[in-house]
Backbone bond lengths (Angstrom), bond angles and torsions (degrees), N, CA, C in turn:
res aa  C-N    CA-C-N  psi(-1)  N-CA   C-N-CA  omega(-1)  CA-C   N-CA-C  phi
1 M - - - 1.423 - - 1.545 104.17 -
2 K 1.273 116.78 135.78 1.426 122.38 177.73 1.501 107.83 -114.33
3 M 1.259 120.83 122.80 1.464 124.94 176.73 1.444 114.39 -76.42
4 K 1.318 117.64 138.79 1.428 118.90 -177.68 1.551 109.47 -68.02
5 M 1.316 109.72 148.15 1.484 116.60 177.81 1.646 109.56 -57.75
6 G 1.298 112.58 -28.73 1.442 115.15 -179.07 1.552 117.66 -62.07
7 V 1.273 111.94 -23.75 1.538 115.13 173.89 1.565 114.59 -66.85
8 E 1.356 113.23 -40.59 1.435 118.44 174.84 1.579 111.88 -70.59
9 Q 1.314 117.98 -32.69 1.414 120.19 176.21 1.573 111.35 -70.89
10 A 1.306 115.69 -38.99 1.430 120.27 179.46 1.502 107.85 -66.58
11 A 1.334 120.06 -42.98 1.513 119.59 174.59 1.494 115.90 -61.35
12 C 1.372 115.64 -31.72 1.500 118.85 173.32 1.490 110.46 -70.74
13 I 1.276 118.91 -41.41 1.459 121.10 178.78 1.544 108.51 -61.90
14 L 1.251 119.10 -46.13 1.514 118.84 174.55 1.517 116.90 -62.39
15 A 1.359 110.93 -33.33 1.518 116.51 175.41 1.545 110.27 -64.89
16 M 1.245 113.14 -43.35 1.557 116.91 -178.58 1.558 107.96 -66.71
17 I 1.239 116.14 -45.05 1.469 117.68 -177.55 1.615 109.80 -64.61
18 S 1.365 110.67 -37.77 1.478 115.40 -178.50 1.581 112.10 -70.32
19 T 1.250 116.48 -20.50 1.499 116.94 -178.09 1.456 107.92 -102.20
20 Q 1.296 120.86 0.83 1.506 123.27 177.68 1.521 109.50 -68.06
21 E 1.332 116.34 138.95 1.460 118.55 178.01 1.489 113.56 -50.46
22 E 1.368 117.83 147.90 1.429 122.68 -178.55 1.578 110.91 -52.97
23 H 1.286 113.60 138.63 1.420 122.00 167.32 1.605 112.45 69.81
24 K 1.350 111.85 18.00 1.508 117.41 175.46 1.526 106.39 -122.14
25 L 1.271 117.61 141.26 1.471 123.60 -179.89 1.591 104.36 -96.34
26 V 1.343 113.30 154.21 1.440 122.09 173.28 1.487 112.51 -100.62
27 S 1.278 114.94 125.62 1.501 119.38 177.39 1.468 112.96 -64.19
28 S 1.365 116.11 141.34 1.442 116.36 175.98 1.525 112.32 -70.23
29 D 1.293 118.55 -24.77 1.428 122.44 175.67 1.542 109.77 -62.58
30 V 1.315 116.21 -40.76 1.477 121.40 -179.99 1.478 106.94 -67.85
31 I 1.344 119.28 -43.46 1.416 117.63 179.71 1.576 113.63 -64.30
32 S 1.310 112.63 -43.39 1.509 117.45 173.27 1.498 110.68 -53.77
33 A 1.262 119.60 -54.36 1.513 121.02 -179.99 1.583 112.47 -57.98
34 K 1.257 114.91 -45.11 1.443 119.44 -174.73 1.630 110.17 -67.63
35 L 1.270 115.86 -37.92 1.467 119.17 179.97 1.585 111.68 -88.53
36 Q 1.332 113.67 -7.94 1.495 118.83 176.39 1.523 107.49 63.32
37 V 1.358 118.17 46.70 1.500 122.41 176.67 1.504 105.53 -124.38
38 S 1.347 116.04 152.64 1.461 119.08 177.69 1.498 109.65 -63.61
39 P 1.362 115.54 152.99 1.447 118.24 179.65 1.597 110.76 -64.16
40 S 1.369 117.36 -35.44 1.450 118.81 178.01 1.521 112.20 -65.01
41 Y 1.362 115.75 -41.63 1.459 116.80 176.80 1.516 111.22 -64.75
42 L 1.289 119.88 -40.01 1.469 124.43 179.87 1.446 107.86 -61.21
43 K 1.330 119.01 -42.22 1.482 118.98 -178.33 1.446 113.10 -61.63
44 K 1.377 117.46 -35.07 1.466 120.18 174.80 1.542 113.00 -63.26
45 M 1.320 114.25 -40.04 1.411 119.75 -177.13 1.607 106.44 -68.85
46 L 1.300 114.17 -48.58 1.528 119.22 -179.17 1.589 106.21 -58.20
47 R 1.264 120.86 -41.36 1.387 124.36 178.16 1.570 113.80 -53.81
48 K 1.292 112.84 -43.46 1.533 118.27 176.02 1.447 111.00 -65.77
49 L 1.299 117.35 -38.39 1.405 118.51 177.49 1.533 117.79 -68.75
50 V 1.326 110.67 -33.17 1.507 121.40 174.32 1.523 106.60 -67.39
51 V 1.298 118.51 -51.13 1.461 118.91 -176.63 1.594 113.43 -60.55
52 H 1.295 114.37 -30.35 1.511 119.11 179.16 1.528 109.72 -91.17
53 Q 1.399 117.46 12.07 1.412 120.23 176.80 1.497 118.25 57.73
54 L 1.374 116.51 33.87 1.404 119.44 173.69 1.503 115.92 -92.03
55 I 1.326 114.63 -31.22 1.436 125.98 177.52 1.549 112.60 -133.59
56 V 1.245 110.26 164.89 1.556 116.08 175.00 1.595 101.43 -130.49
57 S 1.353 114.00 143.80 1.449 119.04 174.90 1.547 106.82 -109.05
58 V 1.291 113.22 127.18 1.482 123.00 179.77 1.419 111.01 -105.13
59 P 1.341 119.69 118.71 1.485 127.55 -174.07 1.520 108.86 -76.78
60 G 1.312 117.41 158.76 1.494 118.35 175.75 1.477 115.21 118.12
61 N 1.315 116.76 171.14 1.474 123.27 -179.25 1.532 111.15 -63.72
62 Q 1.298 114.47 -36.60 1.500 118.26 176.82 1.484 113.54 -103.30
63 G 1.391 112.13 21.13 1.429 120.45 177.76 1.506 115.36 -71.53
64 G 1.363 114.15 -176.33 1.520 122.80 175.86 1.422 113.54 156.48
65 I 1.265 116.84 -153.16 1.422 122.55 -174.91 1.546 108.52 -115.42
66 K 1.367 117.25 138.21 1.412 118.46 167.67 1.560 110.39 -143.63
67 L 1.347 116.14 163.86 1.381 117.92 -177.73 1.566 111.20 -78.20
68 T 1.357 114.04 154.83 1.436 116.84 177.82 1.502 114.80 -84.44
69 R 1.368 112.59 -20.09 1.463 114.93 176.78 1.608 103.47 -151.89
70 P 1.309 114.22 168.72 1.547 120.21 -175.82 1.539 109.29 -61.61
71 P 1.298 115.20 147.89 1.457 124.29 178.57 1.428 114.53 -55.62
72 N 1.346 121.23 -24.44 1.433 122.24 176.05 1.591 116.13 -79.01
73 E 1.427 111.93 -3.08 1.421 117.13 174.02 1.529 110.88 -112.60
74 I 1.296 119.65 11.41 1.457 123.13 174.94 1.517 108.85 -113.83
75 T 1.298 115.64 115.22 1.506 119.10 -179.01 1.545 109.04 -90.52
76 I 1.325 114.09 163.90 1.428 127.10 174.41 1.587 104.99 -58.52
77 Y 1.321 116.73 -37.84 1.467 117.02 -179.99 1.474 113.08 -64.13
78 D 1.402 114.20 -36.37 1.482 116.24 177.21 1.588 110.97 -60.02
79 V 1.314 113.08 -37.68 1.510 117.85 -176.79 1.603 104.83 -71.87
80 F 1.221 114.51 -42.72 1.526 117.57 -178.50 1.498 110.11 -57.99
81 V 1.322 115.97 -50.23 1.407 121.42 -173.36 1.596 110.27 -69.32
82 A 1.268 115.53 -32.05 1.444 118.12 179.06 1.571 112.45 -61.66
83 I 1.433 115.43 -32.13 1.342 120.18 -175.75 1.559 112.03 -101.74
84 E 1.323 115.87 -43.80 1.474 120.15 -174.97 1.515 114.01 -89.75
85 E 1.362 114.93 -19.86 1.438 121.62 -165.69 1.558 109.86 68.98
86 S 1.345 118.09 174.70 1.430 118.41 -167.81 1.602 111.68 -117.47
87 G 1.263 113.53 22.32 1.472 117.60 -176.98 1.602 109.94 -67.71
88 P 1.296 114.37 173.57 1.481 114.15 178.55 1.427 115.83 -64.24
89 F 1.366 115.48 147.60 1.454 120.94 178.12 1.555 110.84 -57.67
90 I 1.253 115.31 -40.38 1.433 120.88 -173.36 1.541 112.82 -140.71
91 E 1.219 116.81 133.67 1.433 118.25 171.73 1.563 107.79 -111.26
92 L 1.293 114.73 122.95 1.494 118.64 -178.66 1.500 111.30 -76.11
93 N 1.279 117.51 146.78 1.501 122.96 179.07 1.448 114.00 -106.66
94 G 1.252 122.37 17.69 1.470 120.81 176.54 1.535 114.25 77.70
95 L 1.341 116.06 21.11 1.440 120.31 -179.61 1.531 117.22 -64.59
96 I 1.401 115.31 -36.89 1.471 118.85 -175.88 1.570 106.12 -65.78
97 P 1.323 116.44 -49.37 1.529 112.39 178.76 1.494 115.32 -67.13
98 Q 1.340 115.06 -25.63 1.421 120.55 175.30 1.606 112.66 -69.51
99 A 1.358 112.05 -41.27 1.500 117.78 -176.90 1.544 106.73 -77.48
100 F 1.273 120.58 -23.60 1.425 120.68 -175.28 1.571 111.34 -129.71
101 P 1.371 117.25 57.43 1.469 120.25 -172.46 1.430 113.65 -61.95
102 E 1.387 117.88 -28.67 1.462 119.42 179.34 1.531 114.74 -78.40
103 S 1.340 118.96 -5.34 1.412 125.96 179.54 1.510 112.39 -86.94
104 E 1.315 118.42 124.50 1.472 122.91 173.71 1.536 113.46 -72.78
105 V 1.336 116.92 -18.79 1.477 121.22 -173.48 1.550 110.98 -100.03
106 A 1.372 118.89 -4.40 1.498 124.64 -176.95 1.597 107.29 -55.59
107 P 1.345 116.22 -45.68 1.506 111.28 179.33 1.582 115.49 -61.24
108 Q 1.338 112.52 -31.60 1.504 119.82 177.64 1.551 108.14 -62.12
109 G 1.351 112.41 -42.99 1.479 119.82 -175.80 1.543 106.70 -67.15
110 E 1.228 116.20 -39.44 1.538 117.18 -179.40 1.538 107.45 -69.83
111 A 1.298 114.64 -39.53 1.608 115.05 -179.98 1.533 107.81 -65.15
112 M 1.287 120.89 -39.18 1.475 123.73 178.36 1.414 112.17 -62.54
113 L 1.334 119.15 -42.79 1.483 124.23 177.97 1.525 109.89 -64.18
114 K 1.317 118.33 -40.25 1.496 119.97 178.25 1.447 110.33 -67.95
115 D 1.320 119.17 -37.87 1.546 119.69 176.22 1.466 112.45 -66.97
116 I 1.407 118.96 -34.71 1.374 120.12 177.22 1.573 114.26 -59.93
117 F 1.358 111.58 -47.06 1.478 120.58 178.19 1.512 110.30 -64.97
118 A 1.256 118.16 -42.06 1.480 122.68 179.61 1.541 111.15 -59.96
119 E 1.436 116.16 -40.53 1.381 121.55 -179.29 1.553 108.03 -68.77
120 A 1.315 114.81 -47.88 1.446 118.68 179.90 1.616 113.76 -56.20
121 Q 1.331 112.19 -40.67 1.514 121.92 178.89 1.628 103.08 -61.10
122 E 1.227 116.70 -49.24 1.519 116.01 -171.83 1.482 108.22 -71.09
123 N 1.247 122.78 -33.43 1.513 122.38 170.61 1.442 113.90 -59.83
124 Y 1.429 114.34 -47.74 1.480 119.05 174.04 1.534 113.82 -53.17
125 F 1.303 115.76 -51.39 1.373 122.80 -176.46 1.522 112.87 -66.10
126 S 1.389 116.33 -34.47 1.434 121.23 174.73 1.572 112.98 -62.17
127 T 1.262 115.08 -41.49 1.435 120.12 174.46 1.496 113.65 -61.05
128 L 1.383 115.06 -47.38 1.480 118.93 177.28 1.442 114.35 -64.14
129 R 1.265 119.93 -23.77 1.595 124.94 -179.37 1.508 109.01 -77.04
130 K 1.325 118.54 -22.61 1.392 123.83 -173.25 1.556 112.66 -81.77
131 V 1.291 115.14 -19.14 1.532 120.05 -172.51 1.480 107.62 -115.73
132 T 1.349 111.87 132.77 1.509 120.70 178.54 1.563 109.49 -103.92
133 V 1.334 109.27 164.69 1.521 112.71 174.23 1.500 110.05 -64.24
134 A 1.341 120.75 -33.14 1.481 122.99 175.24 1.570 111.39 -62.47
135 D 1.381 113.93 -40.50 1.543 114.00 176.87 1.525 112.00 -60.94
136 V 1.232 116.07 -42.71 1.562 120.80 179.27 1.472 108.05 -60.70
137 L 1.375 118.57 -49.08 1.453 119.42 -171.92 1.514 107.80 -69.21
138 K 1.339 117.57 -38.04 1.503 117.62 -178.23 1.529 108.13 -62.37
139 E 1.330 113.75 -41.76 1.547 115.81 -179.38 1.483 111.43 -63.29
140 I 1.398 116.82 -42.70 1.412 119.20 -178.51 1.563 111.44 -69.51
141 I 1.248 116.59 -52.66 1.401 122.99 -175.21 1.536 116.09 -74.97
142 G 1.370 115.69 -30.52 1.348 119.35 178.89 1.605 113.50 94.86
143 T 1.242 118.05 3.91 1.567 121.65 -177.97 1.461 104.11 -155.97
144 A 1.368 114.66 157.58 1.425 124.56 170.69 1.556 115.17 -80.28
145 Q 1.283 112.33 -9.90 1.534 118.72 176.12 1.453 107.45 -91.09
146 F 1.384 116.26 89.06 1.477 119.19 -174.79 1.509 114.52 -121.32
147 R 1.440 115.17 6.80 1.491 117.04 -179.63 1.560 106.09 -89.74
148 V 1.313 120.49 71.81 1.466 121.73 -172.21 1.457 114.95 -129.00
149 V 1.299 122.05 5.16 1.484 121.02 -175.93 1.518 106.80 -115.73
150 D 1.295 115.22 144.26 1.514 122.29 167.88 1.517 103.13 -105.75
151 W 1.322 116.15 96.52 1.465 120.14 177.29 1.476 115.10 -62.01
152 N 1.346 114.71 -23.69 1.489 117.54 -178.80 1.476 113.42 -72.16
153 Q 1.407 115.09 -14.53 1.446 122.68 179.36 1.518 110.49 -91.18
154 K 1.361 116.01 1.30 1.489 125.37 -179.17 1.576 110.83 50.63
155 P 1.322 115.98 68.55 1.428 118.57 -179.26 1.572 108.03 -63.84
156 E 1.283 114.50 148.63 1.511 119.37 173.19 1.508 109.93 -85.60
157 R 1.236 115.92 163.00 1.441 122.43 -177.00 1.506 115.34 -59.01
158 Q 1.372 112.15 -41.96 1.554 115.10 174.76 1.435 110.97 -63.94
159 E 1.351 123.64 -32.94 1.515 121.29 176.51 1.477 112.88 -65.50
160 I 1.305 117.92 -36.73 1.515 122.45 -178.51 1.563 105.27 -72.21
161 Q 1.321 119.20 -42.10 1.444 119.70 178.48 1.446 112.57 -67.86
162 A 1.423 120.27 -30.13 1.377 121.77 -179.89 1.629 107.91 -71.17
163 L 1.311 113.40 -39.19 1.445 120.91 177.67 1.548 110.24 -55.85
164 R 1.329 109.83 -48.35 1.545 116.00 -177.34 1.518 110.19 -64.68
165 R 1.323 119.77 -35.97 1.471 121.33 -179.57 1.492 108.16 -67.35
166 K 1.369 117.82 -50.20 1.485 122.83 176.32 1.515 108.90 -49.57
167 M 1.297 118.39 -51.84 1.452 122.29 -173.58 1.530 106.90 -59.97
168 Q 1.291 116.22 -48.18 1.488 117.77 -174.91 1.567 111.97 -66.66
169 L 1.332 114.63 -24.50 1.489 115.57 175.03 1.508 111.94 -85.11
170 G 1.365 117.60 -6.98 1.446 120.75 -175.99 1.504 117.25 80.78
171 D 1.300 120.31 10.74 1.412 125.20 176.58 1.501 108.31 -70.21
172 E 1.261 116.96 152.77 1.444 120.48 175.45 1.492 107.32 -80.95
173 I 1.341 112.66 145.45 1.476 121.79 179.77 1.529 106.73 -95.26
174 E 1.323 112.68 127.90 1.473 120.45 -173.92 1.496 109.05 -78.14
């Protein structure tokens, strides 16, 4: 199974919004530029996240995107489902009984294969349900205090790295 690139993009969108300074919204134009995707493509991605109630889009001059709930309540499974949906990994087409029509056990083989994929999918989803956006950010940044960037001000890489170093050292962010 190959995961759509949109899942990674959606995770990045949520990471950006999660690290945005408190009470400030992130502009969709900023996200589009940062991820280097077209504004129309980004709007499709954002729509999926809105439909799955992960974000809300606030219109207006001071509008932008914000999370619907804290990052520690949004799992990677939520992100996956918003983009990929949660249907079965594989739908069998009856090829085993077709290939072995003389076999009385071919349907059992197909059922077994279906069960194997269903179990694999449930294990995959179980793992995704255990990890939140906050868990990922805490691991990457090194602290649970990650709402420190104003993406609308287009911070440079060295500014973000400096914030990370400050936070890891326990210094107060100005």
